[in-house]
C-alpha positions as CSV (number, residue, x, y, z in Angstrom):
1,M,-7.7,14.2,-5.5
2,R,-4.2,15.1,-4.1
3,I,-2.8,11.8,-2.6
4,A,0.6,11.5,-0.9
5,L,3.1,8.3,-1.0
6,S,4.9,8.5,1.6
7,Q,8.0,6.9,1.3
8,I,9.6,5.8,4.6
9,S,11.6,2.7,5.8
10,S,10.3,1.0,9.3
11,T,12.3,0.5,12.4
12,A,12.1,-2.7,14.4
13,D,10.4,0.4,16.5
14,P,6.7,1.3,16.6
15,A,6.9,4.3,18.7
16,E,9.4,5.4,16.8
17,N,7.5,4.8,13.0
18,L,4.8,6.0,14.6
19,A,6.6,8.8,14.7
20,T,7.9,9.0,11.7
21,L,4.1,9.0,10.1
22,R,2.7,12.0,12.5
23,T,5.5,14.3,10.8
24,Q,4.6,12.9,7.1
25,V,0.9,13.2,7.8
26,A,1.8,16.9,9.0
27,A,3.6,17.6,6.0
28,A,1.3,16.4,3.2
29,A,-1.8,17.7,5.0
30,A,0.9,21.2,4.6
31,Q,0.7,20.4,1.0
32,G,-2.7,19.6,0.6
33,A,-3.4,15.8,0.5
34,R,-6.2,14.5,1.5
35,I,-4.9,10.5,1.4
36,V,-1.5,10.3,3.3
37,H,-0.4,6.9,1.4
38,F,2.6,4.9,4.0
39,P,3.9,1.6,3.1
40,E,3.6,-2.3,3.9
41,A,4.7,-2.5,7.2
42,T,4.6,1.1,8.2
43,Q,4.1,0.4,12.0
44,C,7.7,-2.3,11.8
45,R,9.8,-3.2,9.4
46,F,10.1,-7.1,8.3
47,G,12.6,-9.1,9.8
48,V,12.0,-8.7,13.8
49,P,9.3,-12.0,15.4
50,L,6.0,-9.6,14.1
51,T,3.3,-12.2,16.9
52,P,4.7,-8.9,20.1
53,I,4.8,-6.7,17.8
54,A,0.8,-7.3,16.9
55,E,-2.2,-5.6,17.9
56,P,-6.3,-4.7,16.8
57,L,-7.3,-2.2,14.9
58,D,-8.9,-1.2,17.7
59,G,-6.2,-1.0,20.1
60,P,-3.0,1.8,21.1
61,W,-1.0,2.7,17.7
62,A,-4.0,1.9,15.0
63,T,-6.1,4.3,17.4
64,A,-2.8,7.2,16.9
65,V,-3.1,6.9,13.8
66,Q,-6.8,7.5,13.6
67,G,-6.1,10.9,16.2
68,I,-3.1,11.8,13.5
69,A,-5.6,11.2,10.9
70,D,-8.2,13.2,12.3
71,S,-6.7,15.9,13.8
72,H,-4.5,17.3,10.1
73,G,-8.6,16.0,8.6
74,V,-7.1,13.0,5.8
75,V,-7.1,9.2,5.8
76,V,-4.4,7.9,6.4
77,V,-3.6,4.7,4.9
78,A,-0.6,2.4,6.4
79,G,0.8,-1.1,6.4
80,M,0.9,-3.1,10.2
81,F,0.8,-6.0,11.9
82,T,-2.8,-7.7,13.6
83,P,-3.7,-11.1,15.6
84,G,-4.0,-14.0,12.8
85,D,-4.8,-17.6,14.1
86,N,-1.5,-20.5,15.2
87,G,-0.6,-17.6,16.5
88,R,1.0,-16.3,13.6
89,V,-0.7,-12.1,12.2
90,C,-2.4,-11.1,9.2
91,N,-0.4,-8.3,7.6
92,T,-2.5,-6.3,7.4
93,T,-3.6,-2.1,5.5
94,L,-5.1,0.1,8.6
95,V,-7.5,3.3,6.8
96,T,-8.7,5.2,9.1
97,G,-9.4,8.9,10.0
98,N,-13.0,10.8,7.7
99,G,-14.8,8.6,10.0
100,L,-13.6,5.7,8.9
101,H,-11.6,2.4,10.5
102,L,-11.0,-0.7,9.0
103,G,-8.4,-2.9,7.4
104,Y,-7.6,-5.2,4.4
105,N,-5.5,-8.6,4.7
106,K,-2.8,-8.7,2.0
107,I,-4.6,-12.2,-0.2
108,H,-1.1,-12.9,-1.8
109,L,1.6,-14.3,1.0
110,F,5.1,-14.1,0.0
111,D,6.3,-18.4,-0.1
112,A,8.8,-17.0,-3.2
113,F,12.1,-16.6,-3.6
114,G,13.6,-18.1,-0.3
115,F,11.3,-16.0,1.9
116,H,8.6,-18.0,3.4
117,E,5.1,-15.7,4.7
118,S,2.7,-17.7,5.8
119,D,4.9,-19.7,7.8
120,N,3.9,-16.4,10.4
121,V,1.2,-14.7,8.7
122,T,-3.1,-16.0,8.3
123,P,-3.5,-15.1,4.5
124,G,-6.7,-12.5,4.0
125,D,-9.8,-13.9,2.5
126,K,-11.5,-10.6,0.6
127,P,-10.7,-7.6,-1.5
128,V,-11.6,-5.0,0.8
129,T,-12.3,-1.3,-0.7
130,F,-13.6,2.6,0.5
131,E,-14.9,5.7,-0.7
132,V,-13.0,9.4,0.0
133,D,-15.5,12.0,-1.5
134,G,-17.6,10.4,-3.7
135,T,-14.0,8.9,-5.4
136,T,-14.5,4.4,-4.4
137,F,-10.1,3.1,-3.8
138,G,-9.3,-0.7,-3.6
139,L,-6.1,-1.9,-1.7
140,A,-3.4,-4.4,-2.6
141,T,-0.2,-5.1,-0.6
142,C,3.5,-6.3,-2.6
143,Y,2.7,-10.0,-3.4
144,D,-1.1,-9.6,-4.6
145,V,0.9,-7.3,-7.5
146,R,1.8,-10.9,-8.8
147,F,-2.2,-10.8,-9.3
148,P,-4.4,-9.6,-12.6
149,E,-7.8,-11.5,-10.7
150,L,-7.5,-9.3,-8.0
151,F,-6.9,-6.6,-9.9
152,R,-9.5,-6.8,-11.8
153,V,-11.8,-7.9,-8.8
154,L,-11.0,-4.0,-7.3
155,A,-11.7,-1.9,-10.6
156,D,-15.3,-3.1,-11.0
157,T,-15.5,-0.8,-7.7
158,A,-12.8,1.0,-7.6
159,P,-11.0,3.4,-10.9
160,V,-7.1,3.9,-8.2
161,I,-6.5,1.2,-6.7
162,L,-3.0,1.9,-3.3
163,L,-0.5,-0.7,-3.1
164,G,1.6,-1.0,0.1
165,A,4.7,-3.0,0.0
166,S,7.7,-3.9,0.9
167,W,9.3,-5.3,-1.8
168,G,12.2,-7.8,-1.3
169,A,16.1,-6.6,-3.0
170,G,18.0,-9.1,-5.9
171,P,18.7,-10.2,-9.5
172,G,16.1,-8.4,-11.4
173,K,13.1,-7.2,-8.9
174,A,13.1,-4.2,-9.5
175,D,12.0,-4.5,-12.6
176,Q,10.3,-6.9,-12.1
177,W,8.6,-4.2,-9.0
178,D,8.4,-1.7,-11.8
179,L,6.9,-3.6,-14.8
180,L,3.8,-5.1,-12.8
181,V,2.6,-1.7,-11.0
182,R,2.9,-0.9,-14.5
183,A,1.0,-3.9,-15.9
184,R,-1.6,-4.0,-12.7
185,A,-3.1,-0.5,-13.9
186,L,-3.1,-1.9,-17.5
187,D,-4.7,-4.5,-16.7
188,A,-7.8,-2.3,-14.7
189,T,-7.2,0.7,-16.2
190,S,-7.3,2.4,-12.9
191,W,-4.4,4.4,-11.6
192,V,-2.1,2.6,-9.0
193,L,-0.8,4.6,-6.5
194,A,2.5,2.6,-5.4
195,C,3.9,3.6,-2.0
196,G,7.2,0.9,-1.7
197,Q,9.3,0.7,1.6
198,A,12.9,3.0,0.8
199,D,15.8,0.7,0.9
200,P,17.0,0.8,4.5
201,D,21.1,2.1,5.0
202,A,21.5,-1.3,6.9
203,D,21.4,-5.1,5.9
204,Y,18.5,-7.1,7.0
205,G,19.3,-10.5,5.8
206,S,16.6,-11.9,3.4
207,A,13.8,-10.1,5.0
208,P,12.2,-8.1,2.4
209,T,13.4,-4.7,3.5
210,G,12.5,-2.8,0.4
211,I,13.8,-1.0,-2.4
212,G,11.7,2.1,-3.8
213,R,10.6,2.8,-6.6
214,S,7.2,4.2,-5.0
215,A,5.2,5.0,-8.4
216,V,2.1,6.7,-9.3
217,V,0.8,5.1,-12.7
218,D,-2.5,6.1,-14.1
219,P,-5.1,3.8,-16.1
220,L,-3.3,3.8,-19.4
221,G,0.5,2.7,-18.0
222,T,1.8,5.3,-17.8
223,V,4.3,6.1,-15.2
224,R,3.3,9.7,-13.7
225,S,6.1,10.2,-11.2
226,R,8.8,8.1,-9.2
227,L,10.6,7.7,-6.5
228,D,14.3,5.8,-6.4
229,G,15.3,4.1,-3.1
230,A,15.4,6.9,-1.2
231,P,13.2,8.3,1.5
232,G,10.5,10.5,0.2
233,M,7.3,11.7,-0.6
234,L,5.2,12.5,-4.0
235,L,2.0,14.3,-4.1
236,S,-0.1,13.3,-6.4
237,D,-3.4,14.7,-8.1
238,V,-5.0,12.1,-9.4
239,D,-7.5,12.6,-12.6
240,V,-10.3,10.4,-11.3
241,P,-12.0,11.2,-14.4
242,L,-9.0,10.2,-16.9
243,V,-10.8,6.4,-16.4
244,E,-13.9,6.3,-17.9
245,E,-11.7,8.5,-20.7
246,A,-9.4,5.6,-20.2
247,R,-12.2,2.4,-20.7
248,A,-13.8,4.5,-23.1
249,L,-10.2,3.9,-25.2
250,L,-9.2,0.8,-23.8
251,P,-12.1,-0.9,-22.9
252,V,-10.3,-4.4,-21.7
253,L,-12.8,-5.0,-18.5
254,A,-16.6,-4.7,-21.1
255,N,-14.5,-7.4,-23.3
256,R,-12.9,-10.1,-21.5
257,R,-14.6,-12.8,-21.4
258,L,-13.8,-14.9,-18.3
């Protein structure tokens, strides 16, 4: 299955970001992509008030994305914000197109490195998977990558895990991202396709607005392709049967005792 990772740099304008998404979906579909995977915060970058941006999954932004996906015959996976509790929002991954329209709310919130996502974001409480053409896909978002237990749960049914991120910059953060994405692929013996926000040209202070480095990692932890910090697109033909071969060689899921 051909999957496109679209590494963009979101702005604070959801309409502008929707236009970018439309262009990227058209380009990916023209090259045979079945799924077009965008990063966390595709709807709107971090560093601005999110409550006024948040919309339900049946709101205008997500509905427009659904129309774009359906018009090109693809499934779009993209980060957005939906209403949460007590004036907060949910950090939601939208999955839409091909008869699908659902969301995953980020479970692990980034209260680290001096940033407090939980001040503004309501955590999710359950893993989410979806199916395209007989293959099950798991979803994870950014800070989730530091929690191997989520990836092991997803691996029970999902040979491919899509990870969206808007990774914060800082000393050692790029190395940590690279290491964690590969480690989670090995933990799950699943494909991990990690799509991050590109490194923006502007300085948005402490907001985690991306470093790029989107990557396609196979079930044995090998990086098959990677982008640098600039906007770009990765097209990957994911060999789903390789997962069973990897799990026969490295049966960590079968061998686990806890």
